[in-house]
C-alpha positions, 0 to 999 in steps of 0.5 A: 058668364057673358053678362057677368064679364060685361058687368065686371068690365063696366065696373072696371071702366067706372073705377069700381074695383069692389064691384068688379071683384064681386062680378069676378067672384060670381064668374069664378063660382059659376065656373067651379060650381057648374061649367067645370063640373059638367063640361069635362063629363060632356067631353068624355061623352063626346069622345064616343061621338060618331063625329070624331072631328068637329064636336069633340074638338070644339068641346075640348077647346071649350074645356081648355078655355074654361080652365084658362078663364078660371086661372085668369080670374083667380090671378085678377082676384089675387091682384085685387086682394094684394091691392086691398092689403 
């Protein structure tokens, strides 16, 4: 994700919105196909952790961040699509 984010930012700075869109779609796909599938399951397992403060809370924050990241990527892609029309 970090690498795709950096490449999307580099493309934006270069003014290459088509390439930026490709990288954002790659991020969106990775989120939907991987991270947003296993992180919620991992979060459920973390609820059983003997540490009821640090690790479960960190996992909860990560899950919320990924959901917001997916929403933001979707909004940026929607804006790019309206510009193409």
